[in-house]
C-alpha positions in Angstrom: 49.3 120.8 -59.4 48.4 117.6 -57.0 48.6 114.1 -58.3 45.3 113.0 -60.5 43.2 110.2 -59.8 42.3 108.5 -56.7 45.2 107.4 -54.0 46.8 104.1 -54.7 45.5 101.5 -52.5 48.4 100.0 -50.2 49.5 96.4 -51.5 48.5 95.1 -48.0 45.1 95.8 -48.7 45.0 94.7 -52.1 46.3 91.4 -51.0 43.7 91.2 -48.5 41.2 91.7 -51.5 42.8 88.8 -53.6 43.8 91.5 -56.2 46.3 90.5 -58.8 47.8 93.8 -58.6 49.1 92.7 -55.2 51.2 90.4 -56.8 52.9 92.5 -59.3 53.5 95.7 -57.1 56.8 95.0 -55.4 58.3 98.4 -54.8 56.0 99.4 -51.9 57.8 100.0 -48.6 56.1 98.0 -45.9 54.8 99.5 -42.5 56.3 97.0 -39.7 56.4 97.6 -36.0 54.1 99.3 -33.8 53.7 103.2 -33.6 55.1 104.9 -30.5 53.6 107.9 -29.0 55.7 111.0 -29.1 56.6 112.5 -25.7 54.8 115.7 -26.7 51.3 114.0 -26.5 49.0 115.7 -23.6 47.5 113.4 -21.3 44.1 113.6 -23.2 45.9 112.8 -26.4 47.3 110.1 -25.3 44.1 108.6 -23.6 43.0 108.9 -27.4 46.2 107.2 -28.7 45.7 104.3 -26.0 42.1 103.8 -27.2 42.9 103.9 -30.9 45.9 102.1 -31.6 44.9 98.6 -30.5 41.8 98.9 -33.0 44.1 100.1 -35.8 46.7 97.2 -35.0 43.6 94.8 -35.2 42.9 95.9 -38.6 46.9 95.7 -39.7 46.7 99.3 -41.1 49.5 101.1 -38.8 53.2 100.6 -38.5 56.2 102.1 -36.7 56.4 104.7 -39.2 52.9 106.0 -39.0 53.6 107.5 -35.2 53.9 111.2 -36.1 50.5 111.0 -38.7 48.6 109.4 -35.9 50.0 111.7 -33.3 48.5 114.6 -35.7 45.1 112.6 -35.6 44.8 112.4 -31.7 45.9 116.0 -31.2 43.2 117.3 -33.6 40.8 114.6 -31.8 41.6 116.2 -28.4 41.0 119.6 -29.5 37.5 118.7 -31.2 36.6 116.9 -28.0 37.5 120.3 -26.0 35.3 122.2 -28.6 32.3 120.1 -28.3 32.8 120.0 -24.5 32.8 123.9 -24.5 29.7 123.9 -26.7 27.9 121.2 -24.6 28.5 123.4 -21.4 27.8 126.8 -22.9 25.9 126.5 -26.0 26.7 127.4 -29.6 25.4 131.0 -29.4 26.9 133.6 -26.9 24.2 136.7 -26.1 25.5 140.0 -27.1 23.9 143.2 -26.2 21.5 144.8 -28.6 22.0 141.7 -30.7 20.5 138.3 -31.4 23.6 136.5 -30.5 26.9 135.7 -32.0 28.0 132.2 -32.7 31.2 131.1 -30.4 34.4 130.8 -32.3 34.5 126.8 -30.8 31.4 126.1 -32.9 33.3 126.9 -36.4 36.3 125.6 -35.0 34.7 122.3 -34.1 33.4 121.8 -37.5 37.0 122.6 -39.1 38.4 119.9 -36.7 35.6 117.2 -37.6 36.4 117.8 -41.4 40.3 117.2 -40.6 39.5 114.2 -38.4 37.4 112.7 -41.3 40.0 113.2 -44.0 42.9 111.8 -41.7 40.6 108.7 -40.7 39.8 107.6 -43.7 43.6 107.1 -44.4 43.3 104.7 -41.5 40.2 102.9 -42.2 38.1 105.0 -39.4 34.9 105.5 -41.6 32.5 103.0 -42.9 33.5 103.9 -46.5 37.1 103.4 -46.0 36.5 100.2 -44.0 34.3 98.9 -46.9 37.7 98.9 -49.1 39.3 96.8 -46.5 37.0 94.1 -46.8 38.3 90.6 -47.3 36.6 87.9 -49.1 36.2 84.8 -46.6 35.0 82.5 -49.1 37.4 79.5 -49.9 39.8 79.6 -52.7 38.0 76.1 -54.2 34.6 78.3 -54.2 36.4 81.4 -55.8 38.2 78.9 -58.4 34.5 77.7 -59.1 33.1 81.4 -59.7 36.2 82.6 -61.8 36.0 79.3 -63.9 32.5 80.1 -65.0 33.5 83.6 -65.6 36.8 82.6 -67.6 38.3 79.1 -67.3 41.8 80.5 -67.6 41.6 82.2 -64.1 41.4 78.7 -62.2 44.6 78.1 -60.3 45.5 74.3 -60.7 
């Protein structure tokens, strides 16, 4: 049986949200460093890696430990792109004698790969809903203290 409930939010993200939980969690390992691409990536996969990594680093969501999971993402992305290129060139349906036609296998494969990309991408904040969870409150602490003081005066830090 899998774990119950939603996945835990990383402490770094909780800290960006100014959550009290970030201050009480001390056992979470921190992802440091920059991921390095594995040698087995193809040229197409390496191109995706080179485009994607700066974006993820600017969001502070990757570390050196993420190399393999990021490599899986770029591999799936490259395969999905191959399927989409095939579909663009040949269409979605092949003509079959004495039949209305049959869907190319690349069409179903593209859909499955897209589902995997979305699931993996959410782990790195690559979807709009995942990025919404990474939002940082840009208001000043004085302004936030004023709001918190109206709600509960004990929340205001001296």
